[in-house]
C-alpha positions as CSV (number, residue, x, y, z in Angstrom):
1,X,-69.3,24.8,38.6
2,X,-72.4,26.9,39.2
3,X,-71.8,30.4,40.5
4,X,-74.5,30.1,43.2
5,X,-76.3,27.4,45.2
6,X,-80.0,26.9,46.0
7,X,-81.3,24.1,48.2
8,X,-82.9,21.2,46.4
9,X,-84.6,19.3,49.1
10,X,-85.2,19.6,52.9
11,X,-82.8,20.4,55.8
12,X,-82.1,17.6,58.3
13,X,-81.0,19.0,61.6
14,X,-79.0,16.2,63.3
15,X,-80.4,16.8,66.7
16,X,-79.5,15.4,70.1
17,X,-83.2,14.6,70.7
18,X,-84.7,11.5,69.2
19,X,-88.2,13.0,69.0
20,X,-86.8,15.8,66.9
21,X,-85.2,13.4,64.5
22,X,-88.4,11.3,64.3
23,X,-90.5,14.3,63.5
24,X,-88.2,15.3,60.7
25,X,-88.0,11.8,59.2
26,X,-91.8,11.7,59.3
27,X,-92.0,14.7,57.0
28,X,-92.1,17.7,59.4
29,X,-89.7,20.6,58.4
30,X,-88.2,22.3,61.5
31,X,-86.4,25.5,62.0
32,X,-83.0,25.7,63.7
33,X,-84.6,26.8,66.9
34,X,-87.1,24.0,66.9
35,X,-84.3,21.4,66.3
36,X,-82.7,22.1,69.7
37,X,-79.1,21.1,70.5
38,X,-77.3,19.6,67.6
39,X,-75.3,16.4,68.0
40,X,-71.6,17.0,68.6
41,X,-68.8,14.5,67.8
42,X,-70.8,12.3,65.4
43,X,-68.5,9.5,64.4
44,X,-68.4,7.8,61.0
45,X,-69.3,4.6,62.9
46,X,-72.6,6.3,63.6
47,X,-73.0,7.7,60.1
48,X,-72.4,4.3,58.5
49,X,-71.9,1.4,60.9
50,X,-69.4,-1.2,60.0
51,X,-72.0,-3.6,58.7
52,X,-73.4,-1.0,56.3
53,X,-69.9,-0.5,54.8
54,X,-70.1,-4.0,53.3
55,X,-72.0,-2.2,50.5
56,X,-69.8,-0.1,48.2
57,X,-72.3,1.1,45.7
58,X,-75.3,3.4,45.8
59,X,-77.2,1.1,48.2
60,X,-75.1,2.8,50.9
61,X,-77.6,5.6,50.8
62,X,-80.1,3.4,52.5
63,X,-78.1,3.2,55.6
64,X,-76.9,6.8,56.3
65,X,-77.2,7.8,60.0
66,X,-78.7,4.5,61.1
67,X,-76.1,4.3,63.9
68,X,-76.8,7.9,65.1
69,X,-77.5,7.7,68.8
70,X,-79.8,10.3,70.3
71,X,-81.5,10.8,73.7
72,X,-85.1,10.5,74.5
73,X,-84.6,12.9,77.4
74,X,-81.7,14.6,79.2
75,X,-81.5,11.8,81.7
76,X,-81.1,9.0,79.1
77,X,-77.4,8.2,78.8
78,X,-77.9,5.0,76.7
79,X,-79.9,6.7,74.0
80,X,-81.8,5.4,71.0
81,X,-81.3,5.1,67.3
82,X,-84.2,7.0,65.6
83,X,-83.0,6.7,62.0
84,X,-84.1,3.5,60.2
85,X,-82.8,2.2,56.8
86,X,-84.0,4.3,53.8
87,X,-85.5,7.0,56.0
88,X,-83.1,9.7,55.0
89,X,-83.2,8.8,51.3
90,X,-87.0,8.7,51.3
91,X,-87.2,11.9,53.3
92,X,-86.0,14.1,50.4
93,X,-83.2,15.8,52.3
94,X,-80.6,17.8,50.5
95,X,-78.7,19.3,53.4
96,X,-77.8,18.0,56.9
97,X,-76.4,20.0,59.8
98,X,-74.5,18.9,62.9
99,X,-72.5,20.4,65.8
100,X,-68.8,20.1,66.6
101,X,-66.3,17.5,65.2
102,X,-68.6,16.0,62.6
103,X,-67.1,12.9,61.1
104,X,-64.6,11.9,63.8
105,X,-63.2,8.4,63.9
106,X,-62.7,6.1,60.9
107,X,-61.4,7.4,57.6
108,X,-64.2,5.5,55.8
109,X,-65.4,7.5,52.8
110,X,-68.5,5.3,52.9
111,X,-70.0,7.9,55.3
112,X,-70.0,11.0,53.0
113,X,-70.6,8.7,50.0
114,X,-73.7,7.4,51.8
115,X,-74.9,11.0,52.4
116,X,-74.4,11.7,48.6
117,X,-76.3,8.5,47.7
118,X,-79.2,9.5,50.0
119,X,-79.6,12.8,48.1
120,X,-77.6,15.1,50.4
121,X,-75.4,17.6,48.5
122,X,-74.6,20.0,51.3
123,X,-73.2,19.2,54.7
124,X,-72.9,21.9,57.5
125,X,-71.3,21.6,60.9
126,X,-69.7,23.8,63.5
127,X,-66.5,21.9,62.8
128,X,-65.4,18.9,60.7
129,X,-62.8,16.2,61.2
130,X,-59.9,16.4,58.7
131,X,-60.4,13.1,56.8
132,X,-64.2,13.4,56.6
133,X,-63.9,17.0,55.3
134,X,-61.4,16.0,52.7
135,X,-63.5,13.0,51.6
136,X,-66.5,15.4,51.2
137,X,-64.5,17.7,49.0
138,X,-63.2,14.8,47.0
139,X,-66.7,13.6,46.3
140,X,-68.0,17.0,45.4
141,X,-70.1,17.6,48.5
142,X,-70.4,21.3,49.5
143,X,-69.4,22.1,53.0
144,X,-69.6,25.0,55.4
145,X,-68.9,25.7,59.1
146,X,-71.4,28.5,59.1
147,X,-74.7,27.1,60.4
148,X,-76.5,30.3,59.3
149,X,-76.0,29.2,55.7
150,X,-78.3,26.3,56.4
151,X,-81.0,28.7,57.6
152,X,-80.5,30.9,54.6
153,X,-80.9,28.0,52.2
154,X,-83.9,26.7,54.1
155,X,-85.5,30.1,53.7
156,X,-85.1,29.9,49.9
157,X,-82.1,32.2,49.5
158,X,-79.5,31.7,46.8
159,X,-76.0,31.6,48.2
160,X,-72.9,32.4,46.3
161,X,-70.6,29.4,45.7
162,X,-67.8,31.3,47.4
163,X,-69.5,30.8,50.7
164,X,-68.7,27.1,50.5
165,X,-65.0,27.7,49.7
166,X,-64.2,29.9,52.7
167,X,-62.8,26.9,54.7
168,X,-60.9,25.5,51.7
169,X,-57.2,26.0,50.8
170,X,-56.6,27.1,47.2
171,X,-56.1,23.4,46.1
172,X,-59.3,22.4,47.9
173,X,-61.2,25.2,46.2
174,X,-60.0,24.0,42.8
175,X,-61.1,20.5,43.6
176,X,-64.5,21.6,44.7
177,X,-64.9,23.8,41.5
178,X,-63.9,20.8,39.5
179,X,-66.7,18.7,40.9
180,X,-64.4,16.6,43.1
181,X,-60.9,15.1,43.0
182,X,-61.4,12.9,39.9
183,X,-62.6,16.0,38.0
184,X,-59.4,17.8,39.1
185,X,-57.3,14.8,38.2
186,X,-58.7,14.5,34.8
187,X,-57.8,18.1,34.2
188,X,-54.4,17.4,35.7
189,X,-53.7,14.4,33.4
190,X,-54.8,16.4,30.4
191,X,-52.3,19.1,31.3
192,X,-54.9,21.7,32.1
193,X,-53.7,22.2,35.7
194,X,-50.4,21.7,37.4
195,X,-50.0,20.6,41.1
196,X,-49.0,23.4,43.3
197,X,-45.4,23.5,44.7
198,X,-44.5,25.8,47.6
199,X,-41.7,28.3,47.1
200,X,-40.2,29.5,50.4
201,X,-36.7,30.5,51.4
202,X,-34.9,28.0,53.6
203,X,-35.7,28.2,57.3
204,X,-36.3,26.1,60.4
205,X,-38.8,23.2,60.1
206,X,-40.3,20.5,62.3
207,X,-39.4,16.9,61.5
208,X,-42.7,16.4,59.7
209,X,-42.3,19.4,57.6
210,X,-38.8,18.2,56.6
211,X,-40.2,14.9,55.4
212,X,-42.8,16.7,53.2
213,X,-40.2,19.1,51.8
214,X,-37.8,16.3,51.0
215,X,-40.5,14.3,49.2
216,X,-41.4,17.4,47.1
217,X,-37.8,18.3,46.5
218,X,-38.2,21.9,47.8
219,X,-36.1,23.7,50.5
220,X,-39.0,24.3,52.8
221,X,-42.7,23.9,53.4
222,X,-44.9,25.8,55.9
223,X,-48.3,25.3,57.5
224,X,-51.0,26.2,55.0
225,X,-49.2,24.9,51.9
226,X,-51.5,22.7,49.8
227,X,-49.7,20.1,47.8
228,X,-49.7,16.6,46.3
229,X,-47.0,14.7,48.2
230,X,-45.3,11.7,46.5
231,X,-45.8,8.5,48.6
232,X,-43.3,5.8,49.2
233,X,-46.0,3.3,50.1
234,X,-49.8,3.3,49.2
235,X,-51.9,0.6,50.9
236,X,-55.5,-0.4,51.1
237,X,-57.6,-3.1,52.6
238,X,-60.7,-5.1,51.7
239,X,-63.1,-2.7,53.4
240,X,-62.1,0.1,51.1
241,X,-60.4,-1.3,48.0
242,X,-63.6,-2.3,46.3
243,X,-65.1,1.2,46.6
244,X,-61.8,2.7,45.3
245,X,-62.0,0.3,42.3
246,X,-65.6,1.2,41.6
247,X,-64.8,4.9,41.8
248,X,-62.0,4.4,39.2
249,X,-64.4,2.6,36.9
250,X,-67.1,5.3,37.3
251,X,-64.6,8.1,36.5
252,X,-62.8,6.5,33.6
253,X,-65.1,3.7,32.3
254,X,-63.5,0.6,31.0
255,X,-60.3,2.4,30.0
256,X,-58.6,3.1,33.4
257,X,-55.2,4.9,33.0
258,X,-52.2,2.8,33.9
259,X,-51.5,2.7,37.7
260,X,-48.4,4.4,39.0
261,X,-45.5,2.1,40.2
262,X,-47.5,-0.9,41.4
263,X,-44.4,-2.2,43.2
264,X,-45.1,0.5,45.9
265,X,-48.7,-0.5,46.3
266,X,-50.0,-3.0,48.8
267,X,-53.3,-4.6,49.7
268,X,-54.4,-6.4,52.8
269,X,-57.3,-8.7,53.7
270,X,-57.4,-8.2,57.4
271,X,-60.7,-6.5,58.5
272,X,-63.3,-9.1,57.9
273,X,-61.3,-12.4,58.1
274,X,-63.0,-13.4,61.4
275,X,-66.5,-12.6,60.4
276,X,-67.1,-16.3,59.6
277,X,-66.6,-17.0,63.4
278,X,-69.5,-14.8,64.3
279,X,-72.7,-16.7,64.8
280,X,-76.3,-15.6,65.6
281,X,-78.0,-16.9,68.7
282,X,-79.3,-19.9,66.9
283,X,-75.9,-20.8,65.5
284,X,-76.2,-19.5,62.0
285,X,-73.4,-17.6,60.2
286,X,-73.4,-13.8,60.3
287,X,-76.0,-12.6,57.9
288,X,-73.6,-10.3,56.1
289,X,-70.9,-13.0,55.5
290,X,-71.6,-13.2,51.8
291,X,-71.3,-9.5,51.3
292,X,-67.9,-9.5,53.2
293,X,-66.6,-12.3,51.1
294,X,-67.6,-10.3,48.0
295,X,-65.4,-7.5,49.2
296,X,-62.4,-9.8,49.5
297,X,-63.0,-11.3,46.1
298,X,-63.1,-7.8,44.4
299,X,-59.8,-6.9,46.1
300,X,-58.1,-10.2,45.1
301,X,-59.3,-9.7,41.5
302,X,-57.8,-6.1,41.5
303,X,-54.5,-7.4,42.8
304,X,-54.2,-10.1,40.2
305,X,-55.1,-7.7,37.4
306,X,-52.6,-5.1,38.4
307,X,-49.9,-7.2,39.9
308,X,-50.3,-5.7,43.4
309,X,-48.8,-7.5,46.4
310,X,-51.7,-8.9,48.6
311,X,-51.3,-9.9,52.2
312,X,-54.3,-12.1,52.4
313,X,-56.0,-14.7,54.5
314,X,-53.8,-17.2,56.4
315,X,-54.2,-20.9,55.8
316,X,-55.2,-21.6,59.4
317,X,-57.7,-18.8,59.7
318,X,-57.5,-15.0,60.1
319,X,-55.0,-13.1,58.1
320,X,-51.3,-12.6,57.7
321,X,-51.6,-9.6,59.8
322,X,-53.4,-6.3,60.4
323,X,-52.3,-3.8,57.8
324,X,-50.7,-1.4,60.3
325,X,-48.8,-4.1,62.1
326,X,-47.3,-5.4,58.8
327,X,-46.5,-1.9,57.5
328,X,-44.5,-1.2,60.7
329,X,-42.9,-4.7,60.9
330,X,-42.0,-5.0,57.2
331,X,-42.2,-1.9,55.1
332,X,-42.2,1.7,56.6
333,X,-38.8,3.4,57.2
334,X,-37.8,6.7,58.8
335,X,-38.4,9.7,56.6
336,X,-40.8,7.9,54.2
337,X,-44.3,9.0,53.3
338,X,-47.0,6.3,53.7
339,X,-50.7,6.7,52.8
340,X,-53.3,4.1,53.6
341,X,-57.1,3.8,53.5
342,X,-57.4,3.7,57.3
343,X,-57.4,6.4,59.9
344,X,-54.8,4.4,62.0
345,X,-52.2,4.6,59.3
346,X,-50.2,7.0,61.6
347,X,-49.1,3.7,63.4
348,X,-46.0,3.9,61.2
349,X,-45.0,7.2,62.7
350,X,-43.4,5.1,65.5
351,X,-40.4,4.7,63.3
352,X,-40.4,8.2,62.0
353,X,-42.5,7.7,58.8
354,X,-45.0,10.4,57.8
355,X,-48.0,8.2,57.6
356,X,-51.6,9.4,57.2
357,X,-55.0,8.0,56.3
358,X,-57.0,8.8,53.1
359,X,-60.4,7.9,51.7
360,X,-61.3,5.7,48.8
361,X,-61.3,8.5,46.2
362,X,-57.9,9.7,47.3
363,X,-56.4,6.2,47.3
364,X,-57.8,5.6,43.8
365,X,-56.3,8.9,42.7
366,X,-53.0,7.9,44.4
367,X,-53.0,4.7,42.4
368,X,-53.0,6.8,39.2
369,X,-50.6,9.6,40.3
370,X,-48.3,8.1,43.0
371,X,-49.0,11.1,45.3
372,X,-51.6,12.1,47.8
373,X,-53.3,15.4,48.5
374,X,-52.0,17.2,51.6
375,X,-52.6,20.5,53.2
376,X,-49.5,21.0,55.4
377,X,-50.9,21.6,58.9
378,X,-49.4,23.1,62.0
379,X,-47.7,20.8,64.5
380,X,-48.7,20.1,68.1
381,X,-45.7,19.0,70.2
382,X,-46.5,16.6,73.0
383,X,-43.5,16.8,75.3
384,X,-43.2,14.0,77.9
385,X,-40.8,15.4,80.3
386,X,-40.1,12.2,82.4
387,X,-40.5,8.5,82.2
388,X,-43.8,6.8,82.8
389,X,-44.1,5.0,86.2
390,X,-43.9,1.2,86.2
391,X,-47.3,-0.1,85.4
392,X,-48.3,2.9,83.3
393,X,-48.1,2.5,79.5
394,X,-48.6,4.3,76.3
395,X,-52.3,3.5,76.2
396,X,-52.7,5.3,79.5
397,X,-50.9,8.3,78.1
398,X,-53.0,8.3,75.0
399,X,-56.3,8.2,77.0
400,X,-54.9,11.0,79.2
401,X,-54.2,13.1,76.1
402,X,-57.7,12.5,74.6
403,X,-59.5,13.9,77.6
404,X,-57.5,17.2,77.6
405,X,-59.5,20.2,76.6
406,X,-57.2,21.2,73.7
407,X,-57.8,17.8,72.1
408,X,-61.3,17.1,73.4
409,X,-62.5,20.4,72.0
410,X,-61.1,19.6,68.5
411,X,-58.3,22.1,68.4
412,X,-55.8,19.4,67.3
413,X,-57.9,18.4,64.3
414,X,-55.7,17.9,61.3
415,X,-52.5,18.7,63.0
416,X,-49.2,16.8,63.0
417,X,-48.8,15.4,66.6
418,X,-45.1,15.2,67.4
419,X,-44.1,13.2,70.5
420,X,-40.7,14.0,72.1
421,X,-39.0,14.2,75.5
422,X,-37.3,11.9,77.9
423,X,-40.4,9.8,78.5
424,X,-40.7,9.1,74.8
425,X,-37.0,8.3,74.4
426,X,-37.4,5.4,76.9
427,X,-40.5,3.9,75.2
428,X,-40.0,0.8,73.0
429,X,-41.2,1.1,69.5
430,X,-44.3,-1.0,70.1
431,X,-45.4,1.5,72.8
432,X,-44.6,4.4,70.5
433,X,-46.9,2.9,67.9
434,X,-49.7,3.0,70.4
435,X,-49.3,6.8,70.6
436,X,-49.0,7.5,66.9
437,X,-51.8,5.0,66.2
438,X,-54.2,6.8,68.5
439,X,-53.5,10.2,66.8
440,X,-56.5,9.1,64.8
441,X,-58.7,9.5,67.9
442,X,-57.0,12.9,68.6
443,X,-58.2,13.9,65.1
444,X,-54.6,14.7,63.9
445,X,-53.2,14.2,60.4
446,X,-50.4,12.0,61.6
447,X,-48.3,11.2,64.7
448,X,-44.5,11.3,64.5
449,X,-41.6,10.4,66.6
450,X,-38.2,11.4,65.3
451,X,-36.1,8.2,64.8
452,X,-33.4,7.5,67.3
453,X,-31.2,4.7,68.7
454,X,-34.4,2.8,69.7
455,X,-35.6,3.0,66.1
456,X,-32.3,1.7,64.8
457,X,-32.4,-1.2,67.3
458,X,-36.0,-2.0,66.3
459,X,-35.2,-2.2,62.6
460,X,-32.2,-4.4,63.2
461,X,-34.1,-6.8,65.5
462,X,-37.3,-7.0,63.6
463,X,-36.1,-6.7,60.0
464,X,-32.4,-7.3,60.0
465,X,-31.8,-3.8,58.6
466,X,-28.8,-1.7,59.6
467,X,-30.4,1.7,59.2
468,X,-28.3,4.8,59.3
469,X,-30.0,7.9,60.7
470,X,-29.5,11.0,58.6
471,X,-28.7,14.3,60.4
472,X,-31.8,16.0,59.1
473,X,-34.2,13.5,60.8
474,X,-35.1,15.7,63.7
475,X,-37.0,19.0,64.3
476,X,-34.9,22.2,64.2
477,X,-34.3,24.0,67.4
478,X,-36.3,27.1,66.3
479,X,-39.1,25.3,64.5
480,X,-42.6,26.8,64.9
481,X,-45.3,24.8,66.8
482,X,-49.0,25.6,66.8
483,X,-49.3,24.3,70.3
484,X,-47.2,22.6,73.0
485,X,-48.6,20.1,75.6
486,X,-46.2,19.5,78.5
487,X,-46.8,16.3,80.5
488,X,-45.0,15.1,83.6
489,X,-45.0,11.4,82.9
490,X,-44.1,10.6,86.4
491,X,-47.5,11.9,87.6
492,X,-49.6,9.8,85.3
493,X,-51.5,6.7,86.5
494,X,-53.5,4.0,84.7
495,X,-56.4,5.4,82.7
496,X,-59.7,4.1,81.3
497,X,-62.2,5.6,78.9
498,X,-65.9,5.2,79.8
499,X,-68.3,4.0,77.2
500,X,-69.3,6.2,74.2
501,X,-66.0,7.9,73.3
502,X,-62.3,7.4,73.7
503,X,-62.2,11.0,75.0
504,X,-64.1,10.0,78.1
505,X,-60.9,9.4,80.0
506,X,-60.9,8.9,83.7
507,X,-58.1,7.9,86.2
508,X,-58.7,4.3,87.1
509,X,-58.1,5.1,90.7
510,X,-61.1,7.5,90.7
511,X,-63.7,4.9,89.9
512,X,-66.0,5.0,93.0
513,X,-67.5,1.5,92.4
514,X,-66.5,-1.6,90.6
515,X,-67.7,-2.1,87.0
516,X,-68.4,-5.7,86.4
517,X,-67.5,-7.0,82.9
518,X,-68.7,-9.8,80.6
519,X,-66.0,-9.6,78.0
520,X,-62.3,-8.7,77.9
521,X,-60.6,-8.1,74.6
522,X,-56.9,-7.6,73.9
523,X,-56.5,-7.0,70.2
524,X,-56.8,-4.5,67.3
525,X,-53.9,-2.6,65.7
526,X,-53.5,-0.7,68.9
527,X,-53.4,-3.6,71.3
528,X,-52.0,-6.7,69.6
529,X,-48.2,-6.0,69.4
530,X,-45.5,-7.9,71.1
531,X,-45.3,-5.5,74.0
532,X,-49.1,-5.6,74.4
533,X,-49.2,-9.4,74.7
534,X,-46.1,-9.3,76.9
535,X,-48.1,-7.1,79.3
536,X,-51.0,-9.5,79.3
537,X,-48.7,-12.4,79.8
538,X,-47.1,-10.9,82.8
539,X,-50.5,-10.2,84.5
540,X,-51.7,-13.7,83.8
541,X,-48.5,-15.3,85.1
542,X,-49.1,-13.4,88.4
543,X,-52.7,-14.5,88.4
544,X,-51.9,-18.1,88.0
545,X,-49.3,-17.9,90.8
546,X,-52.1,-16.7,93.0
547,X,-54.4,-19.5,91.9
548,X,-56.6,-17.4,89.7
549,X,-57.7,-17.9,86.1
550,X,-60.1,-15.8,84.0
551,X,-63.1,-14.9,86.2
552,X,-66.2,-17.0,86.0
553,X,-68.7,-15.5,83.6
554,X,-66.0,-13.5,81.7
555,X,-64.9,-14.3,78.2
556,X,-61.3,-13.1,77.6
557,X,-60.0,-12.9,74.0
558,X,-56.4,-12.1,73.0
559,X,-55.6,-11.6,69.3
560,X,-52.3,-11.5,67.6
561,X,-51.5,-8.5,65.4
562,X,-49.6,-10.5,62.8
563,X,-48.2,-13.9,62.1
564,X,-44.8,-12.5,63.1
565,X,-46.2,-11.5,66.6
566,X,-47.8,-14.9,67.0
567,X,-44.6,-16.8,66.1
568,X,-42.7,-14.6,68.6
569,X,-45.2,-15.2,71.4
570,X,-45.2,-18.9,70.9
571,X,-41.4,-18.9,70.9
572,X,-41.5,-17.1,74.3
573,X,-43.8,-19.8,75.7
574,X,-46.7,-17.4,76.1
575,X,-49.3,-19.7,74.5
576,X,-49.1,-22.2,77.4
577,X,-49.7,-19.4,79.9
578,X,-52.7,-18.0,77.9
579,X,-54.2,-21.5,77.7
580,X,-53.7,-22.2,81.4
581,X,-55.4,-18.9,82.3
582,X,-58.5,-19.7,80.2
583,X,-57.9,-17.2,77.4
584,X,-59.4,-17.7,74.0
585,X,-56.6,-17.0,71.4
586,X,-57.4,-15.6,68.0
587,X,-55.4,-15.5,64.9
588,X,-54.4,-12.1,63.4
589,X,-57.0,-9.8,62.1
590,X,-59.1,-6.7,63.0
591,X,-62.1,-8.7,64.1
592,X,-64.0,-7.3,67.1
593,X,-62.7,-3.8,66.7
594,X,-64.8,-3.4,63.5
595,X,-67.6,-5.5,64.9
596,X,-66.5,-8.5,62.8
597,X,-65.2,-11.2,65.1
598,X,-65.1,-12.8,68.5
599,X,-65.0,-10.3,71.3
600,X,-67.9,-8.1,70.3
601,X,-70.9,-7.7,72.6
602,X,-74.2,-9.2,71.6
603,X,-76.8,-7.3,73.7
604,X,-76.9,-3.8,75.2
605,X,-76.5,-5.1,78.7
606,X,-73.0,-6.6,78.1
607,X,-70.0,-4.7,79.4
608,X,-66.6,-5.0,77.7
609,X,-63.1,-3.8,78.6
610,X,-61.0,-3.5,75.5
611,X,-57.4,-2.6,74.5
612,X,-58.6,-1.3,71.2
613,X,-58.7,2.3,70.2
614,X,-62.4,3.3,69.9
615,X,-65.6,2.7,71.8
616,X,-68.0,4.8,69.8
617,X,-71.7,3.7,70.1
618,X,-72.2,0.5,68.2
619,X,-68.5,0.2,67.2
620,X,-68.1,-3.3,68.6
621,X,-71.6,-4.4,69.3
622,X,-74.5,-2.9,71.2
623,X,-73.0,-3.3,74.7
624,X,-71.1,-0.8,76.9
625,X,-67.3,-0.7,76.1
626,X,-64.6,0.6,78.3
627,X,-61.1,1.2,77.0
628,X,-57.9,0.4,78.9
629,X,-54.3,-0.7,78.5
630,X,-53.5,-4.3,77.8
631,X,-52.4,-4.8,81.5
632,X,-55.7,-3.3,82.7
633,X,-57.7,-5.5,80.3
634,X,-55.9,-8.7,81.6
635,X,-56.2,-7.7,85.2
636,X,-59.9,-7.0,84.7
637,X,-60.4,-10.4,83.1
638,X,-58.9,-12.1,86.2
639,X,-61.0,-10.0,88.6
640,X,-64.3,-9.9,86.7
641,X,-64.5,-6.1,87.0
642,X,-62.5,-3.1,85.7
643,X,-59.3,-2.9,87.7
644,X,-55.7,-2.0,87.2
645,X,-52.9,-4.5,87.7
646,X,-51.2,-2.6,90.5
647,X,-54.5,-2.2,92.3
648,X,-55.2,-5.9,92.0
649,X,-51.9,-6.9,93.4
650,X,-52.2,-4.4,96.2
651,X,-55.8,-4.9,97.2
652,X,-56.4,-8.5,96.1
653,X,-59.6,-9.8,94.5
654,X,-62.8,-8.2,95.8
655,X,-65.9,-10.3,96.0
656,X,-68.8,-9.0,93.9
657,X,-71.0,-9.1,96.9
658,X,-68.7,-6.8,98.8
659,X,-68.0,-4.4,96.0
660,X,-71.7,-4.0,94.9
661,X,-70.5,-3.7,91.3
662,X,-72.2,-1.4,88.8
663,X,-72.7,-3.2,85.4
664,X,-72.8,0.1,83.5
665,X,-70.3,2.7,84.7
666,X,-68.8,3.7,88.0
667,X,-68.8,7.3,88.9
668,X,-65.4,9.0,88.5
669,X,-63.8,12.3,88.6
670,X,-62.0,13.6,85.5
671,X,-58.3,12.7,85.5
672,X,-55.4,15.0,84.8
673,X,-55.3,18.6,83.8
674,X,-53.9,20.9,81.2
675,X,-53.8,20.9,77.4
C-alpha cells in the first residue's frame, strides 16, 4: 500500500441541511464551516435503502445516500431526501464526512460497497458503527474519526497512511495495508501471514470471552485481542449471498478455492419472499420483483453447486422461516460460535451462543476459511435486578435500554452485551431472544445470556435435545466489565419508540395525546416468535370478549416467524381468534421489516405501530412508524390509536372525537433514567 494519501476528488459533507447537500451535489465545493452541522446516526437504510440492495454489482454506486433524510429548516421534523440516483457518482466525490454513529443498523455491506462504486475511497466520521467500520476495512476503504483529516485533504495536503490506521487493531491495520480482507486472505492461504493467536496467562473471563477462548483453544482472551475465531455455523440469506458470491469470483476468478466444511454452512431465502404480494396503486406487481427473484436464483445456484443446505420458499407462500428464527429453533447451541450476514444474528444469544453479524466480504471469506474476523471487545453487563411487571415485556426493556445515554450516545458500540439478574432468569427464551436480537440496535457485537435451566427446558421442548450445561458456561465472579447498567425491572412500564429511530424511546403513559394509526404490524425476527403471538392472541381474546375487533380503518397484519411457529399457533387454536378479530395473517418471512411485504406504509401520511426492531426513515415505507411490544401493537390495532393493553383495559376505548388524536406523534417526556 502507498505510504501516503492524497485526495482524488471532492469532499462531500453529509450535512443536516438539505440546501447544503443540494449545493454540493450541484458542483459547489464547501468548507467544513460552510457545511454546518453534520448528520449524526446515519443508518445503512439511509445510505442504501432496501430496494437499492437488490443490485449487487457496481450499479449500487448509483444509489448511495438516496435515502439520506435532511431538514429544510430546523422546524422541519419530516425532512426531505436531497440525494437523487447517480448524483454522488456524477459529482466526482472521493471522500464523505458524517457525524456520530455512521453506519448504524443493518449489517449490509451494500452501503460501503455503494460508496466505493460511486468513487468514494475515504470515509470520515466522528464515530462509526462496528459492522459498517469492519465492512469498510474489508473492502479497502480508508477510514478516520478525525474530521480534521478531511479538511487537510481538501486543502491539498498529503497525509501519511498511518493516520488512517490509528483506529485499527493490528489485524485491521494488516487488512487495510493488504488492500482489504481478500488481499489479506490470499496472503494467508499462500502462507505469507499467520492469523494472530492471543497468549495470556489464565485468569477470570466473562462468558463471552470464554466462548472465544474455547473456540481458539487458548486459556484466555482479553478485550483488544484481534483474532479469526472458528465458527460452528455460518449462514447467509438471499439479500447478501449473491454479493458474497460475486466478491469471491472477483477475487479468485473462475478458480475459487474449495469451501470449508459446507456441512456447517446454511442459506436462507426469507427476506424477499413476500415481495410478490406488494402491488402498486394500479394493481401492478412491485417494480423490483424481477431483481429480487434474480437474487434468489443466484443463491439457489450457489447452494446446488456447493451442496449447501438451503431453507427456501414454502410451497404455500413465504419461506420456511426467518433465518434467525430457524437458527434458534433448530441449530444454535450454548457455547457455539455463529456468524451470519445479518445484524440480528445475536438472536441466538438467547440460548448462550456467541452469535454476530458480518458483511458479504467476511462471509465469503468465512466460506473459505471456516472462521471469522473478530476484535474481542469489552463487555457491558445489563443487570435486571427484579422481574418485569405483568404486562411489561422484553421489547419494553429493549426500548428502555436504547434511550439510555450510554447506549444512545454510542458508547456500547461493538461491545458484548451480557444480560443477567433475577429478571432475566424469569424470562422465557423467546423473550430473551428479543433482547439479544435488539443488541443490533444498541450497536453491540453480540448479546449473550448464560445458559440455565430455562435454556435446557427450551432445547428439550423445541428440539428434543437433552443438553447438559458445562460448568464453564457462566461469567467468572471477578470478570472485568467495561460498563454495568443496573435496572430495577419492577419500575419499568410499557415503552414505545417514536418515528425515526429505535432510540426515540418514551414511556407509553407519557404520551399527552392519542396517536391514530393506519397499520399495525406484528412480525419480523423480533416480533414473530411463539411468545409474541401468544401476547397478541391474549389481547385479541380480551377485545373479542368486549365486542371489539380491529378498529375501522386499521389494517392489522400478523406474521409467523417460521413454519414451526405457525404449526404451534394453529395447534393452540390461535388462528380462529386472529380471523375473528379481523387480522390478516402472513406466512413466514421478513416482509414489511425490509420494505418487502404487506404491512409497509405507502404514503408519508400513514402511521404504523410495529413490533419490529427498526423504524429508521424509509425502512418500511415512507410513513411514520412507531415501535412497541406485541401486546401494545395488538391493543393499538383494536383501539385505532397507540395504546398499551393495560391502559386499554383500564380506561376503555376512547372515541377519536374525544381524544383529538394526532396522526403524527404525541408529545411525550423521556422515560426512565440512568445508563
